VEXDREN-2710 file (C-alpha; in Angstrom, 1 decimal):
% VEXDREN-2710
k/r/px/py/pz
1/UNK/146.2/36.6/80.1
2/UNK/145.7/32.9/80.3
3/UNK/142.6/31.2/78.8
4/UNK/141.4/30.3/82.3
5/UNK/141.6/34.0/83.4
6/UNK/139.7/35.0/80.2
7/UNK/136.9/32.6/81.0
8/UNK/136.8/33.8/84.6
9/UNK/136.6/37.4/83.4
10/UNK/133.8/36.5/81.0
11/UNK/131.9/34.7/83.8
12/UNK/132.3/37.6/86.2
13/UNK/131.7/40.5/83.9
14/UNK/129.5/38.9/81.3
15/UNK/126.1/39.2/83.1
16/UNK/126.9/42.8/84.0
17/UNK/127.9/43.7/80.5
18/UNK/124.8/42.0/79.1
19/UNK/122.6/43.9/81.5
20/UNK/124.4/47.2/80.6
21/UNK/124.0/46.6/76.9
22/UNK/120.3/45.5/77.2
23/UNK/119.1/48.3/79.5
24/UNK/121.5/51.2/78.8
25/UNK/123.4/51.0/75.5
26/UNK/120.5/49.6/73.4
27/UNK/117.9/52.1/74.7
28/UNK/120.2/55.0/74.0
29/UNK/121.0/53.9/70.5
30/UNK/117.3/53.1/69.7
31/UNK/116.1/56.4/71.1
32/UNK/118.7/58.2/69.0
33/UNK/117.5/56.3/65.9
34/UNK/113.8/56.8/66.8
35/UNK/114.2/60.5/67.3
36/UNK/114.9/60.9/63.5
37/UNK/111.4/59.6/62.6
38/UNK/107.9/61.1/62.8
39/UNK/105.2/60.2/65.3
40/UNK/104.2/57.1/63.2
41/UNK/107.7/55.8/63.0
42/UNK/107.8/55.4/59.3
43/UNK/108.7/58.9/58.0
44/UNK/112.2/60.0/58.3
45/UNK/112.4/63.6/59.5
46/UNK/116.1/64.0/60.3
47/UNK/116.6/66.7/62.9
48/UNK/113.0/67.9/62.6
49/UNK/112.1/66.6/66.1
50/UNK/115.1/68.4/67.6
51/UNK/114.1/71.6/65.8
52/UNK/110.6/71.2/67.3
53/UNK/112.1/70.6/70.8
54/UNK/113.8/74.1/70.7
55/UNK/110.8/75.9/69.1
56/UNK/107.9/74.5/71.0
57/UNK/106.6/77.0/73.7
58/UNK/105.6/74.2/76.1
59/UNK/109.0/72.6/75.9
60/UNK/110.5/76.0/76.5
61/UNK/108.5/76.2/79.8
62/UNK/109.9/72.7/80.7
63/UNK/113.5/74.0/80.0
64/UNK/112.8/77.1/82.2
65/UNK/111.5/75.0/85.0
66/UNK/114.5/72.6/84.8
67/UNK/116.8/75.6/85.1
68/UNK/115.0/76.7/88.3
69/UNK/115.2/73.2/89.7
70/UNK/118.9/72.9/89.0
71/UNK/119.8/76.3/90.4
72/UNK/117.6/76.2/93.6
73/UNK/116.9/72.6/94.8
74/UNK/120.5/71.3/95.0
75/UNK/121.8/74.5/96.6
76/UNK/119.1/74.6/99.2
77/UNK/119.5/70.9/100.0
78/UNK/123.3/71.3/100.3
79/UNK/123.1/74.3/102.6
80/UNK/120.6/72.7/104.9
81/UNK/122.6/69.5/104.9
82/UNK/125.7/71.4/105.8
83/UNK/123.9/73.2/108.6
84/UNK/122.4/70.0/110.0
85/UNK/125.7/68.1/109.8
86/UNK/127.5/70.8/111.8
87/UNK/124.7/71.1/114.3
88/UNK/124.9/67.3/114.9
89/UNK/128.2/67.9/116.7
90/UNK/126.8/70.6/118.9
91/UNK/123.5/69.1/120.2
92/UNK/122.4/66.2/122.4
93/UNK/120.2/63.6/120.9
94/UNK/122.1/63.9/117.6
95/UNK/121.1/60.3/116.6
96/UNK/117.4/61.0/117.0
97/UNK/117.7/64.3/115.1
98/UNK/119.5/62.5/112.2
99/UNK/116.8/59.9/112.1
100/UNK/114.1/62.6/111.8
101/UNK/115.9/64.5/109.0
102/UNK/116.8/61.4/107.1
103/UNK/113.5/59.6/107.5
104/UNK/111.8/61.2/104.4
105/UNK/114.5/59.4/102.3
106/UNK/112.6/56.1/103.2
107/UNK/109.5/57.5/101.6
108/UNK/109.0/57.0/97.8
109/UNK/108.7/60.1/95.6
110/UNK/105.2/59.1/94.8
111/UNK/104.1/58.9/98.4
112/UNK/105.9/62.2/99.2
113/UNK/104.1/63.8/96.2
114/UNK/100.7/62.7/97.6
115/UNK/101.6/64.0/101.0
116/UNK/102.5/67.4/99.8
117/UNK/99.6/67.6/97.3
118/UNK/97.2/66.9/100.2
119/UNK/99.0/69.3/102.7
120/UNK/98.9/72.2/100.2
121/UNK/95.2/71.8/99.1
122/UNK/93.5/75.2/98.9
123/UNK/90.6/73.9/101.0
124/UNK/91.6/74.6/104.6
125/UNK/89.5/71.6/105.8
126/UNK/91.9/69.3/103.8
127/UNK/95.2/71.2/103.4
128/UNK/97.3/71.7/106.5
129/UNK/99.2/74.7/105.1
130/UNK/96.0/76.6/104.4
131/UNK/94.4/75.5/107.7
132/UNK/97.3/77.3/109.4
133/UNK/97.1/80.3/107.0
134/UNK/93.3/80.7/107.5
135/UNK/93.6/80.4/111.3
136/UNK/96.3/83.1/111.4
137/UNK/94.2/85.4/109.1
138/UNK/91.1/84.8/111.2
139/UNK/93.0/85.7/114.4
140/UNK/94.0/89.1/113.0
141/UNK/90.7/89.8/111.2
142/UNK/87.7/91.4/112.9
143/UNK/84.0/90.5/112.6
144/UNK/82.2/87.6/111.1
145/UNK/81.5/86.9/107.5
146/UNK/78.2/85.9/105.9
147/UNK/78.9/85.5/102.2
148/UNK/76.2/86.7/99.7
149/UNK/73.7/87.8/102.5
150/UNK/71.0/90.1/101.3
151/UNK/68.4/92.3/102.9
152/UNK/64.9/91.0/103.3
153/UNK/62.8/93.0/100.8
154/UNK/59.8/94.3/102.7
155/UNK/57.8/97.6/102.8
156/UNK/58.1/97.3/106.6
157/UNK/61.9/97.7/106.4
158/UNK/62.0/100.3/103.7
159/UNK/64.3/102.4/105.9
160/UNK/67.2/100.2/104.6
161/UNK/68.3/99.3/101.0
162/UNK/71.0/97.2/99.5
163/UNK/72.2/97.8/96.0
164/UNK/73.1/94.2/95.2
165/UNK/73.5/90.8/96.9
166/UNK/76.5/90.9/99.2
167/UNK/76.8/94.7/98.9
168/UNK/76.7/97.5/101.5
169/UNK/73.4/98.1/103.2
170/UNK/72.5/101.8/103.8
171/UNK/69.7/103.4/105.8
172/UNK/67.4/105.5/103.7
173/UNK/66.3/107.5/106.8
174/UNK/67.9/108.7/110.0
175/UNK/67.6/107.1/113.4
176/UNK/67.5/109.4/116.4
177/UNK/68.1/108.6/120.1
178/UNK/65.6/106.0/121.3
179/UNK/65.0/104.5/117.9
180/UNK/65.4/100.8/117.1
181/UNK/66.9/99.6/113.8
182/UNK/65.8/96.2/112.6
183/UNK/67.9/94.6/109.8
184/UNK/66.6/91.2/108.7
185/UNK/68.9/89.3/106.3
186/UNK/68.4/86.2/104.2
187/UNK/70.5/84.1/101.8
188/UNK/73.0/82.9/104.3
189/UNK/74.2/79.2/104.1
190/UNK/73.8/77.1/107.2
191/UNK/77.5/76.5/107.5
192/UNK/78.1/80.2/108.1
193/UNK/75.6/80.3/111.0
194/UNK/77.1/77.4/113.0
195/UNK/75.6/74.3/114.6
196/UNK/74.2/76.0/117.7
197/UNK/73.4/79.6/116.9
198/UNK/72.2/82.1/119.5
199/UNK/68.5/83.0/119.0
200/UNK/67.9/86.6/117.9
201/UNK/66.7/89.0/120.6
202/UNK/64.6/92.2/119.9
203/UNK/66.7/95.2/120.9
204/UNK/65.2/97.5/123.5
205/UNK/64.9/101.2/123.0
206/UNK/67.3/103.3/125.1
207/UNK/67.5/107.0/125.8
208/UNK/70.5/108.7/124.2
209/UNK/71.2/105.6/122.1
210/UNK/70.3/104.0/118.8
211/UNK/69.9/100.3/119.2
212/UNK/69.0/97.5/116.7
213/UNK/69.1/93.8/115.8
214/UNK/70.5/92.0/112.8
215/UNK/69.1/88.5/112.4
216/UNK/68.6/85.7/109.9
217/UNK/64.9/86.1/108.9
218/UNK/64.5/82.4/108.1
219/UNK/63.6/79.2/110.0
220/UNK/64.7/75.9/108.4
221/UNK/61.6/74.0/107.5
222/UNK/59.4/77.1/107.5
223/UNK/57.4/78.9/110.2
224/UNK/57.5/82.3/111.8
225/UNK/56.4/85.6/110.4
226/UNK/58.4/87.4/107.7
227/UNK/60.2/90.5/109.2
228/UNK/59.6/89.5/112.8
229/UNK/62.1/88.2/115.3
230/UNK/60.4/84.8/116.0
231/UNK/61.7/81.9/118.1
232/UNK/64.2/79.8/116.1
233/UNK/65.6/82.7/114.1
234/UNK/69.3/83.1/114.9
235/UNK/71.0/86.4/115.7
236/UNK/74.0/87.3/113.5
237/UNK/76.9/88.1/115.7
238/UNK/80.1/89.8/114.8
239/UNK/78.6/92.1/112.1
240/UNK/80.2/95.6/112.0
241/UNK/77.7/98.5/111.8
242/UNK/78.8/102.0/110.9
243/UNK/77.0/105.3/111.7
244/UNK/77.5/109.0/110.9
245/UNK/75.7/111.9/112.5
246/UNK/75.0/115.3/110.9
247/UNK/78.2/116.8/112.4
248/UNK/80.3/114.3/110.6
249/UNK/81.1/112.1/113.6
250/UNK/81.6/108.5/112.9
251/UNK/80.5/105.6/115.1
252/UNK/81.1/101.9/115.0
253/UNK/79.4/99.0/116.7
254/UNK/79.6/95.2/116.5
255/UNK/76.6/93.0/116.9
256/UNK/76.6/90.6/119.9
257/UNK/75.9/86.9/119.4
258/UNK/72.2/87.5/119.6
259/UNK/72.4/90.1/116.8
260/UNK/71.9/93.2/119.0
261/UNK/73.9/96.4/118.8
262/UNK/73.8/99.9/120.3
263/UNK/75.3/103.3/119.6
264/UNK/75.4/105.0/123.0
265/UNK/75.7/108.6/123.9
266/UNK/74.0/109.7/120.7
267/UNK/72.6/113.3/120.6
268/UNK/71.9/113.7/116.9
269/UNK/70.2/111.4/114.4
270/UNK/72.4/108.8/112.7
271/UNK/72.7/107.4/109.2
272/UNK/73.5/103.7/109.5
273/UNK/75.4/101.4/107.1
274/UNK/76.4/97.7/107.1
275/UNK/79.7/97.5/105.2
276/UNK/80.0/95.0/102.4
277/UNK/83.0/93.5/104.2
278/UNK/80.6/91.7/106.4
279/UNK/79.3/89.8/103.4
280/UNK/82.6/88.6/101.9
281/UNK/83.7/84.9/102.2
282/UNK/86.2/85.8/104.9
283/UNK/89.8/84.6/105.0
284/UNK/90.6/82.0/102.4
285/UNK/93.5/79.8/101.7
286/UNK/96.4/80.5/99.4
287/UNK/96.4/78.7/96.0
288/UNK/99.6/76.9/96.7
289/UNK/99.0/74.4/93.8
290/UNK/98.2/77.2/91.3
291/UNK/100.4/78.0/88.3
292/UNK/102.3/80.7/90.2
293/UNK/103.4/78.7/93.3
294/UNK/103.4/75.1/92.1
295/UNK/107.2/74.9/91.3
296/UNK/108.2/76.3/94.7
297/UNK/105.9/73.8/96.4
298/UNK/107.5/70.9/94.5
299/UNK/111.0/72.1/95.2
300/UNK/110.0/72.2/98.9
301/UNK/108.9/68.6/98.7
302/UNK/112.2/67.7/97.1
303/UNK/114.2/69.5/99.8
304/UNK/112.2/67.7/102.5
305/UNK/113.2/64.4/101.0
306/UNK/116.8/65.0/100.0
307/UNK/118.2/67.3/102.7
308/UNK/118.8/64.2/104.8
309/UNK/120.9/62.7/102.0
310/UNK/123.0/65.9/101.9
311/UNK/123.3/65.9/105.7
312/UNK/124.6/62.3/105.8
313/UNK/127.1/62.8/103.0
314/UNK/128.5/66.0/104.5
315/UNK/128.4/64.5/108.0
316/UNK/130.6/61.7/106.7
317/UNK/133.1/64.2/105.3
318/UNK/133.0/66.2/108.5
319/UNK/134.1/63.2/110.5
320/UNK/137.2/62.9/108.3
321/UNK/138.5/66.4/108.3
322/UNK/141.6/67.5/110.2
323/UNK/140.4/68.7/113.6
324/UNK/143.8/70.1/114.5
325/UNK/143.3/73.0/112.1
326/UNK/140.1/74.0/113.9
327/UNK/141.7/73.8/117.3
328/UNK/144.6/75.9/116.1
329/UNK/142.3/78.5/114.7
330/UNK/140.4/78.7/118.0
331/UNK/143.7/79.0/119.9
332/UNK/144.6/81.9/117.7
333/UNK/141.3/83.7/118.7
334/UNK/139.1/82.8/115.8
335/UNK/135.4/82.9/116.4
336/UNK/133.2/79.8/115.7
337/UNK/131.9/81.5/112.5
338/UNK/135.4/82.2/111.3
339/UNK/136.4/78.6/112.0
340/UNK/133.3/77.4/110.1
341/UNK/133.9/79.7/107.2
342/UNK/137.6/79.5/106.7
343/UNK/138.5/76.1/108.1
344/UNK/135.5/73.7/108.0
345/UNK/133.9/74.7/104.7
346/UNK/137.1/74.6/102.6
347/UNK/137.9/71.2/103.9
348/UNK/134.4/70.0/103.1
349/UNK/134.4/71.5/99.7
350/UNK/135.2/68.3/97.8
351/UNK/132.3/66.5/99.5
352/UNK/130.0/69.5/99.0
353/UNK/130.7/69.5/95.3
354/UNK/129.9/65.8/95.0
355/UNK/126.6/66.4/96.8
356/UNK/125.7/69.4/94.7
357/UNK/126.5/67.7/91.4
358/UNK/124.7/64.5/92.4
359/UNK/121.6/66.4/93.3
360/UNK/121.9/68.4/90.0
361/UNK/121.8/65.1/88.1
362/UNK/118.9/64.0/90.2
363/UNK/116.8/67.1/89.6
364/UNK/117.6/67.2/85.8
365/UNK/115.6/64.0/85.5
366/UNK/113.0/64.7/88.2
367/UNK/109.7/63.1/87.3
368/UNK/107.7/61.7/90.2
369/UNK/107.0/64.9/92.2
370/UNK/106.2/66.9/89.0
371/UNK/103.8/64.2/87.8
372/UNK/102.0/63.7/91.2
373/UNK/101.7/67.1/92.9
374/UNK/100.3/69.6/90.3
375/UNK/96.6/69.5/89.7
376/UNK/95.3/69.5/86.1
377/UNK/95.1/73.3/86.0
378/UNK/98.8/73.6/86.8
379/UNK/100.3/70.7/84.9
380/UNK/101.6/72.8/82.0
381/UNK/103.2/75.4/84.1
382/UNK/104.9/72.8/86.3
383/UNK/106.3/70.6/83.5
384/UNK/110.0/69.7/83.3
385/UNK/111.8/67.9/80.5
386/UNK/111.2/64.4/82.0
387/UNK/107.4/64.9/82.3
388/UNK/107.3/66.7/78.9
389/UNK/109.0/63.6/77.4
390/UNK/106.4/61.3/79.0
391/UNK/103.5/63.5/78.0
392/UNK/104.4/63.8/74.3
393/UNK/105.2/60.1/74.1
394/UNK/102.5/58.3/76.2
395/UNK/100.4/61.0/77.9
396/UNK/98.2/61.8/75.0
397/UNK/100.7/63.2/72.4
398/UNK/101.5/59.8/71.0
399/UNK/104.6/61.3/69.3
400/UNK/107.4/58.9/70.3
401/UNK/109.7/60.5/67.8
402/UNK/109.6/63.9/69.6
403/UNK/109.7/62.0/73.0
404/UNK/112.9/60.3/71.9
405/UNK/114.4/63.6/70.9
406/UNK/113.6/65.0/74.3
407/UNK/115.2/61.9/75.9
408/UNK/118.4/62.4/74.0
409/UNK/118.5/66.1/74.9
410/UNK/118.0/65.3/78.5
411/UNK/120.8/62.7/78.3
412/UNK/123.1/65.3/76.8
413/UNK/122.3/67.7/79.6
414/UNK/123.1/65.1/82.2
415/UNK/126.4/63.8/80.8
416/UNK/128.5/66.9/81.8
417/UNK/127.4/66.5/85.4
418/UNK/128.1/62.8/85.3
419/UNK/131.6/63.5/84.1
420/UNK/132.2/66.0/86.8
421/UNK/131.1/63.5/89.4
422/UNK/133.3/60.7/87.9
423/UNK/136.3/63.0/88.0
424/UNK/135.6/63.9/91.7
425/UNK/135.3/60.2/92.6
426/UNK/138.6/59.4/90.8
427/UNK/140.4/62.1/92.7
428/UNK/139.2/60.5/95.9
429/UNK/138.0/63.7/97.5
430/UNK/141.3/65.6/96.7
431/UNK/140.9/69.0/95.1
END
């Protein structure tokens, strides 16, 4: 090689090599060196930090979560990407569909994490997932719910008693045909009454029926007479009332919006009860961001982002396969599923392997989503190696020796997948 060519090589490759040494080679060497020292950096501990990595319970949790990520996220992304890529050839508006699927790739991991943390909040007024969940539960549930309601204590209403706040209310005497049962309640928060409640109405006595009224015996700001259905006191609708007669027959009624109810066709005295289910908090959201479900939620966020990448990569491979094999299989009577399984997928296998391995490398060092989505109560259960490395180094642990050891372990785990990908690229897609 001539001197001129050597100088040209130095000029062209020099900046890249300098950048590589400064930002890749040096950090690796220094991390390896730093991992052999204690947290202060002046006490040599040899492989002590590596021993701690494999004996620390929290690091074991991070390893376990990384295994879940590697086994689930790349496979789901690739399967969805394969399905989407094949469907692109079958539907109209394929370009618009590709744009919608690929669009999350334009969003940063940080922004995606904030989106999913908000969408999966347990409060249904904030989280979309729980708003849908609570709506479905309320659709299939019966009755209204007045959490922690309690019976108004009064000698005038001694015919009912409640063992504890929010518990079942039982009648202490029987009600015969023509009797009226009055059940005044207190301790109900305004948000459970509604903005425009229906005023309570005194129930009228009826022959061959036991009637009654359930109402909130309280007027905001004061006023009215305790134990009486005064103007401004709301009726409590949707409350389920049970009754049993001396023959063991069971009856059920639900209060109207004005709080009235009636058991008609009664021939024997009844014992009434208001089940405690009326005083529960009602349908609640699922704790998606709790320790048990936080990892699936984060993986869902990852799939939402990266399924578009898999679709584009596999779609590119799909456009280059030999179509004559598919047509020949169809001519021989193969179904579309057989063509897909025995012709399309085997031809796409090199591309599929590249996608899977690339995503495995990506999830091994996943950080952003795991740092942003979990609330404080779920942080430890959600940790992976990358976040564990950051936590012990800068997030309060201040042990950069242990953090460096974790970084080296993570690098060692990534290297085999990198080598597999390099081999696949060198083969140029040939198996």
